[in-house]
N, C-alpha and C positions, 0 to 999 in steps of 0.2 A: 553365639553362632548357631546356625540351623543344624538340626539333625538330619535334614533331607540330603541325600547324596547329591553332590554337585551335578552329576550327569542327569538328574531328574529335575533340576531347578529351572524355573522360568527365567527369562532374561531379567525381568524386574527383580526377582528374588536374589539372583546372583549379583546383580548390580548393587542392591541394598547392602548385601553382606560384604561385597568388595569395598564399598564406601566405609563400612565399619572397620574393616581390616586396615585400610589406609589411615583412618583416623587414629587407630590404636598405635600404628607404627609411627605416625607423625608426632604423637604425644611425647615420645621419648621416655615414657614411664614403663616400658616393657622390658623384662629380663631378656638376655641374649637368646637363650634357648626358645623362649616363647616368640621372640621376634623372628627367628628362623622359621618356626612352624607357621606363624602368621604370613610371612612372605611366601612360603610354599603354597599355602591355601589361597592367598591372593592371586598367585600366578595361575592356579587351577580355575579360580573364579573368572579371571580375565579371559582365559581361553574359552570358557563356557559362554561368556558374553559375546566374544568374537564369533564363535560358531553359530549362536542364535541369530546374530545380525547377518551373517553370511546366508543363513537359511532364508531369512526374510527378504534379503536382496534378490536371491534367486527366484523366490516366488513372485516378487514384483516384476522382475525381468521377464517372467514367463507370461505375463498378461498380454494378450493380443488385442489389437484394435481393429475395428471395422473401417470401411472407407471414409466414414465421417469422423473418425477419431474416438469413437465410443468403445469402451471395453466390451469384447464379445466372448471372452473365455480365456482359458489358460492353455498353454502349450506345454508339453512335457519338457522338463529340464533334464539334460543329461546328468547321470550320476545320482539322481534322486530316487 
């Protein structure tokens, strides 16, 4: 697992680690206490991925088009 705080991870890094966590949990070869810790970390990683995806969706939604349908810039998104 990474030493990078989850709050500083990119989407890709969080997703890779989440896949590792799921793999370990699915293996069934993890002690109960470690399983609980892995599950908690997985939940935090999942939230980070969801937050980063929401951020990206908001940025895409903010792209404005000109009369010909070509991107002409960004409009501010509320709450950003």
